[in-house]
Wavefront OBJ file of the C-alpha trace (Angstrom):
o trace
v 174.706 -144.088 -340.411
v 172.316 -146.895 -339.497
v 172.398 -149.886 -341.841
v 170.474 -153.143 -341.803
v 172.565 -156.019 -343.157
v 170.600 -157.602 -345.972
v 173.067 -160.489 -346.307
v 173.753 -161.683 -342.766
v 174.471 -165.297 -343.763
v 177.160 -166.490 -346.216
v 175.702 -166.545 -349.743
v 175.003 -170.003 -351.115
v 176.908 -169.265 -354.337
v 180.633 -168.899 -353.453
v 181.293 -167.120 -356.768
v 178.596 -164.495 -356.419
v 179.409 -160.840 -355.832
v 177.729 -161.102 -352.433
v 180.116 -163.906 -351.452
v 183.143 -161.745 -352.227
v 181.695 -158.891 -350.176
v 180.915 -161.297 -347.336
v 184.532 -162.514 -347.311
v 185.815 -158.938 -347.157
v 183.495 -157.939 -344.311
v 184.488 -161.049 -342.342
v 188.131 -160.088 -342.853
v 187.535 -156.553 -341.513
v 185.563 -157.870 -338.554
v 188.278 -160.391 -337.676
v 190.833 -157.572 -337.683
v 188.686 -155.637 -335.195
v 187.855 -152.706 -337.422
v 185.406 -150.304 -335.793
v 181.808 -151.502 -336.111
v 180.698 -148.205 -337.650
v 183.473 -148.361 -340.236
v 182.586 -151.944 -341.179
v 178.909 -151.043 -341.490
v 179.670 -148.118 -343.794
v 181.970 -150.195 -346.013
v 179.343 -152.928 -346.209
v 176.620 -150.421 -347.077
v 178.808 -148.817 -349.766
v 179.491 -152.188 -351.366
v 175.845 -153.267 -351.228
v 174.884 -150.018 -352.973
v 177.429 -150.851 -355.676
v 176.188 -154.443 -355.981
v 172.599 -153.227 -356.349
v 173.750 -150.921 -359.156
v 175.565 -153.833 -360.830
v 172.566 -156.124 -360.521
v 170.300 -153.578 -362.216
v 172.664 -153.712 -365.195
v 172.925 -157.484 -365.343
v 176.406 -157.666 -363.812
v 176.482 -160.764 -361.602
v 180.107 -161.979 -361.594
v 183.324 -160.419 -360.346
v 185.125 -160.747 -363.709
v 182.402 -158.621 -365.313
v 183.454 -155.610 -363.233
v 185.999 -153.792 -365.375
v 187.554 -150.367 -365.227
v 184.954 -148.921 -367.656
v 182.195 -150.352 -365.443
v 183.685 -148.614 -362.405
v 183.984 -145.372 -364.359
v 180.296 -145.641 -365.240
v 179.485 -146.140 -361.550
v 181.579 -143.104 -360.684
v 179.536 -141.029 -363.142
v 176.381 -142.477 -361.595
v 177.493 -141.280 -358.138
v 178.130 -137.816 -359.538
v 174.486 -137.543 -360.596
v 172.982 -139.542 -357.700
v 170.928 -137.977 -354.924
v 171.304 -138.677 -351.235
v 168.539 -139.362 -348.737
v 168.036 -135.619 -348.333
v 167.231 -135.254 -352.034
v 170.461 -133.355 -352.733
v 173.442 -134.509 -354.838
v 175.997 -136.604 -352.999
v 178.871 -134.556 -351.638
v 182.331 -135.100 -353.085
v 183.329 -136.626 -349.759
v 180.459 -139.128 -349.944
v 181.391 -140.053 -353.504
v 185.010 -140.567 -352.437
v 183.978 -142.700 -349.464
v 181.872 -145.034 -351.618
v 184.578 -145.376 -354.259
v 187.259 -145.929 -351.629
v 185.259 -148.835 -350.207
v 185.303 -150.430 -353.670
v 189.043 -149.839 -354.102
v 189.912 -151.416 -350.728
v 187.583 -154.338 -351.497
v 189.416 -155.114 -354.726
v 192.804 -154.733 -352.993
v 191.692 -157.382 -350.514
v 190.521 -159.699 -353.303
v 193.878 -159.329 -355.086
v 195.857 -159.904 -351.896
v 193.880 -163.077 -351.183
v 194.360 -164.274 -354.786
v 190.617 -164.322 -355.355
v 190.949 -162.306 -358.579
v 193.699 -161.985 -361.168
v 193.159 -158.325 -362.085
v 192.266 -155.273 -360.036
v 190.028 -152.991 -362.146
v 189.985 -150.357 -359.401
v 193.756 -149.941 -359.141
v 193.841 -146.920 -361.455
v 190.469 -145.479 -360.525
v 190.911 -141.779 -359.796
v 188.856 -140.374 -356.952
v 187.046 -137.053 -357.392
v 189.044 -134.048 -356.275
v 187.870 -132.897 -352.891
v 186.355 -129.474 -352.716
v 188.298 -126.492 -351.493
v 185.825 -125.418 -348.877
v 185.539 -122.345 -346.760
v 186.042 -123.030 -343.055
v 183.165 -124.718 -341.294
v 180.928 -122.637 -339.085
v 182.150 -122.071 -335.565
v 180.383 -120.396 -332.692
v 181.538 -117.382 -330.773
v 181.709 -117.761 -327.005
v 178.561 -115.608 -326.743
v 176.664 -117.784 -329.261
v 177.718 -120.932 -327.434
v 176.372 -119.527 -324.157
v 173.051 -118.680 -325.800
v 172.706 -122.261 -327.008
v 173.636 -123.620 -323.577
v 170.722 -121.726 -322.057
v 168.037 -123.118 -324.394
v 167.113 -126.459 -322.765
v 164.346 -126.258 -320.161
v 166.294 -127.426 -317.115
v 163.052 -127.633 -315.177
v 162.371 -130.939 -316.945
v 164.426 -134.160 -316.798
v 164.930 -134.163 -320.584
v 166.010 -130.520 -320.590
v 168.424 -131.128 -317.723
v 169.947 -134.043 -319.624
v 170.235 -131.991 -322.813
v 171.904 -129.105 -320.980
v 174.445 -131.502 -319.500
v 175.133 -133.017 -322.942
v 175.618 -129.595 -324.521
v 178.005 -128.604 -321.744
v 180.055 -131.771 -322.227
v 180.240 -131.317 -326.005
v 181.322 -127.702 -325.611
v 183.780 -128.293 -322.784
v 185.535 -131.371 -324.153
v 185.061 -131.311 -327.935
v 184.366 -135.047 -327.956
v 182.483 -136.645 -330.832
v 178.802 -137.523 -330.692
v 179.550 -141.258 -330.537
v 182.046 -140.667 -327.742
v 179.445 -138.680 -325.799
v 176.881 -141.473 -326.084
v 179.439 -144.171 -325.206
v 180.525 -142.269 -322.093
v 179.967 -144.389 -318.991
v 179.626 -143.330 -315.374
v 182.932 -144.953 -314.478
v 184.684 -142.849 -317.136
v 184.192 -139.592 -315.198
v 186.913 -138.618 -312.748
v 185.320 -135.711 -310.885
v 188.279 -135.076 -308.619
v 190.766 -134.728 -311.477
v 188.352 -133.113 -313.953
v 189.038 -135.755 -316.593
v 186.981 -138.001 -318.878
v 188.232 -141.368 -320.101
v 187.246 -141.764 -323.756
v 187.299 -145.464 -324.478
v 187.461 -146.899 -327.974
v 187.105 -143.559 -329.743
v 187.572 -143.202 -333.479
v 190.138 -145.713 -334.658
v 189.516 -147.782 -331.492
v 191.848 -145.557 -329.487
v 191.530 -144.649 -325.822
v 192.455 -141.219 -324.514
v 191.912 -138.877 -321.566
v 190.201 -135.520 -322.061
v 189.970 -132.571 -319.663
v 186.494 -131.368 -318.690
v 185.615 -128.076 -317.032
v 184.073 -127.703 -313.586
v 180.896 -126.176 -315.001
v 180.242 -129.163 -317.262
v 180.901 -131.525 -314.352
v 178.430 -129.585 -312.213
v 175.714 -130.006 -314.854
v 176.480 -133.718 -315.128
v 176.084 -134.043 -311.363
v 172.800 -132.131 -311.414
v 171.498 -134.334 -314.220
v 172.537 -137.525 -312.433
v 170.900 -136.343 -309.200
v 167.696 -134.818 -310.552
v 167.127 -135.749 -314.206
v 168.315 -139.256 -315.020
v 165.469 -141.664 -315.752
v 167.041 -144.395 -313.613
v 169.348 -143.934 -310.616
v 173.044 -143.673 -311.438
v 175.181 -146.684 -310.512
v 178.812 -147.603 -311.032
v 178.183 -148.851 -314.572
v 176.121 -147.942 -317.617
v 175.962 -144.965 -319.982
v 175.806 -141.485 -318.508
v 173.097 -140.203 -320.838
v 169.927 -142.250 -321.328
v 166.415 -141.696 -322.638
v 163.184 -141.517 -320.627
v 163.105 -145.311 -320.277
v 166.702 -145.635 -319.131
v 167.927 -146.949 -322.458
v 170.873 -145.595 -324.498
v 170.014 -142.507 -326.545
v 169.468 -142.692 -330.298
v 172.302 -140.751 -332.027
v 169.995 -139.098 -334.556
v 167.690 -137.935 -331.786
v 170.651 -136.215 -330.134
v 171.616 -134.488 -333.391
v 168.063 -133.253 -333.926
v 167.930 -131.896 -330.384
v 171.204 -130.003 -330.821
v 169.993 -128.534 -334.112
v 166.762 -127.452 -332.408
v 168.607 -125.607 -329.633
v 170.876 -123.855 -332.135
v 167.775 -122.591 -333.959
v 166.028 -121.542 -330.740
v 169.075 -119.479 -329.787
v 168.729 -117.495 -333.012
v 172.156 -118.663 -334.203
v 172.044 -118.827 -338.000
v 174.853 -121.309 -338.426
v 174.610 -124.844 -339.725
v 175.764 -127.688 -337.581
v 174.930 -130.210 -334.933
v 177.152 -132.010 -332.434
v 180.345 -131.525 -334.440
v 179.845 -127.753 -334.322
v 180.852 -127.753 -330.656
v 183.976 -129.809 -331.370
v 185.063 -127.288 -333.967
v 184.113 -124.382 -331.696
v 186.064 -125.689 -328.710
v 189.238 -126.098 -330.749
v 188.888 -122.709 -332.454
v 188.206 -120.741 -329.266
v 191.030 -122.400 -327.344
v 193.410 -121.682 -330.233
v 192.299 -118.044 -330.268
v 192.924 -117.847 -326.528
v 196.491 -119.078 -326.919
v 196.389 -122.847 -326.383
v 199.386 -124.741 -327.727
v 198.491 -126.644 -330.887
v 200.019 -129.858 -329.567
v 197.570 -129.892 -326.684
v 194.582 -129.203 -328.913
v 195.666 -132.120 -331.078
v 195.856 -134.397 -328.052
v 192.449 -133.364 -326.705
v 190.804 -133.956 -330.098
v 192.420 -137.365 -330.416
v 194.160 -136.564 -333.702
v 197.205 -138.826 -333.961
v 198.321 -137.234 -337.231
v 197.768 -133.811 -338.726
v 200.369 -134.297 -341.435
v 202.516 -137.136 -342.748
v 204.755 -136.864 -339.670
v 203.564 -137.723 -336.185
v 204.072 -134.596 -334.111
v 204.553 -136.253 -330.736
v 203.640 -139.387 -328.827
v 202.501 -138.485 -325.308
v 201.450 -135.349 -323.455
v 200.780 -135.561 -319.720
v 197.111 -135.281 -318.864
v 197.762 -132.704 -316.128
v 199.304 -130.437 -318.754
v 196.199 -130.830 -320.901
v 194.068 -129.976 -317.896
v 196.076 -126.794 -317.244
v 195.803 -125.694 -320.864
v 192.087 -126.475 -320.953
v 191.413 -124.481 -317.785
v 193.472 -121.562 -319.033
v 191.961 -121.245 -322.508
v 188.413 -122.640 -322.635
v 185.867 -119.794 -322.396
v 183.461 -121.759 -320.187
v 186.032 -122.149 -317.428
v 186.181 -118.358 -316.768
v 189.902 -118.403 -315.933
v 191.861 -115.847 -313.999
v 195.482 -115.018 -314.783
v 195.342 -116.608 -318.206
v 198.747 -115.378 -319.358
v 200.622 -116.599 -316.287
v 198.974 -119.989 -316.318
v 199.676 -120.458 -319.997
v 203.316 -119.549 -319.493
v 203.606 -122.224 -316.831
v 201.614 -124.893 -318.602
v 202.840 -124.474 -322.142
v 206.436 -125.654 -321.754
v 208.766 -125.905 -324.724
v 207.137 -126.440 -328.101
v 208.392 -128.865 -330.714
v 210.112 -127.446 -333.767
v 207.849 -129.607 -335.909
v 204.399 -128.488 -334.766
v 201.120 -128.512 -336.644
v 199.789 -125.145 -337.687
v 196.423 -123.737 -336.674
v 195.250 -124.363 -340.219
v 196.289 -128.032 -339.896
v 194.043 -128.377 -336.852
v 191.089 -126.665 -338.508
v 191.550 -128.589 -341.761
v 191.540 -131.855 -339.822
v 188.295 -130.817 -338.147
v 186.788 -129.913 -341.524
v 187.668 -133.340 -342.897
v 186.112 -134.951 -339.844
v 182.954 -132.908 -340.251
v 182.564 -133.980 -343.886
v 183.090 -137.631 -342.956
v 180.603 -137.420 -340.067
v 178.018 -135.419 -342.000
v 176.006 -138.428 -343.228
v 176.041 -140.005 -339.765
v 174.788 -136.862 -338.026
v 171.893 -136.508 -340.452
l 1 2 3 4 5 6 7 8 9 10 11 12 13 14 15 16 17 18 19 20 21 22 23 24 25 26 27 28 29 30 31 32 33 34 35 36 37 38 39 40 41 42 43 44 45 46 47 48 49 50 51 52 53 54 55 56 57 58 59 60 61 62 63 64 65 66 67 68 69 70 71 72 73 74 75 76 77 78 79 80 81 82 83 84 85 86 87 88 89 90 91 92 93 94 95 96 97 98 99 100 101 102 103 104 105 106 107 108 109 110 111 112 113 114 115 116 117 118 119 120 121 122 123 124 125 126 127 128 129 130 131 132 133 134 135 136 137 138 139 140 141 142 143 144 145 146 147 148 149 150 151 152 153 154 155 156 157 158 159 160 161 162 163 164 165 166 167 168 169 170 171 172 173 174 175 176 177 178 179 180 181 182 183 184 185 186 187 188 189 190 191 192 193 194 195 196 197 198 199 200 201 202 203 204 205 206 207 208 209 210 211 212 213 214 215 216 217 218 219 220 221 222 223 224 225 226 227 228 229 230 231 232 233 234 235 236 237 238 239 240 241 242 243 244 245 246 247 248 249 250 251 252 253 254 255 256 257 258 259 260 261 262 263 264 265 266 267 268 269 270 271 272 273 274 275 276 277 278 279 280 281 282 283 284 285 286 287 288 289 290 291 292 293 294 295 296 297 298 299 300 301 302 303 304 305 306 307 308 309 310 311 312 313 314 315 316 317 318 319 320 321 322 323 324 325 326 327 328 329 330 331 332 333 334 335 336 337 338 339 340 341 342 343 344 345 346 347 348 349 350 351 352 353 354 355 356 357 358
């Protein structure tokens, strides 16, 4: 979510609450935490500091466990920017930022007592599975952009990439021209969530739409560098504008399912699982290092991922699916994630990304 830092310079009072937050944010930045993660933690702490200030709490020693419990009750009744109560996930995220802040202060010997150490987070909701699209619904949405216009051609290419690869919105917008290997049918995802790089298979149809967009729809000529998808002036696209566009196309297709960019990530994984893709390969494509407390595996060859993707993704229109799967699948680990593990991980991602996509 976008956030404007209201305290860019070190506070003049080294004992103020703002000074302690500033020290924590500098620590996270120095350790190369993802910019988005640092921004969200900073925003969560500033929200808490604003709440404290309204109640006359100005010093760190004034923040006690009862104070934090009062803030937790405040979050329960608080409304988000959309006028609706904060989700349990949002409440947990804001409280977690406070807990990690106090852990840092204790570790650096800046405080003698951690009032957040025994703070219990709200129990996360047991939710029904997130919406996913059928292959037919996905195709309807693909056909909505007006490809007779540069903007429509760009949007069609973006939809195809989201559907084919299951990458995140931020990963789509960070995609650079040099990251596309047309010959191999592979995208290089650089500095994805958790600052991790990975390779992702992409179908021929999505590549064809990228090529058409680059040839006929891109605002400025494609070169060796720069983002793939840009606005009408050649500048990087605004993330919220992309989310609104995706929501618009879903509505135009008559698909009565909630979702934006993440809907295609969930759909890709679900449809490939239904078509017989090995769970290990789905995990690798999504960039999920862990689906449980045990790491399932370390490396899977990219050509294997490409074979599985071609054999199970609906948009690739494969022939001889069973034979190709038999060849590509290989021996499975005895300690594999389950399909529910994969879908649960996607649900958790969707809840975490919900505020950003809105």
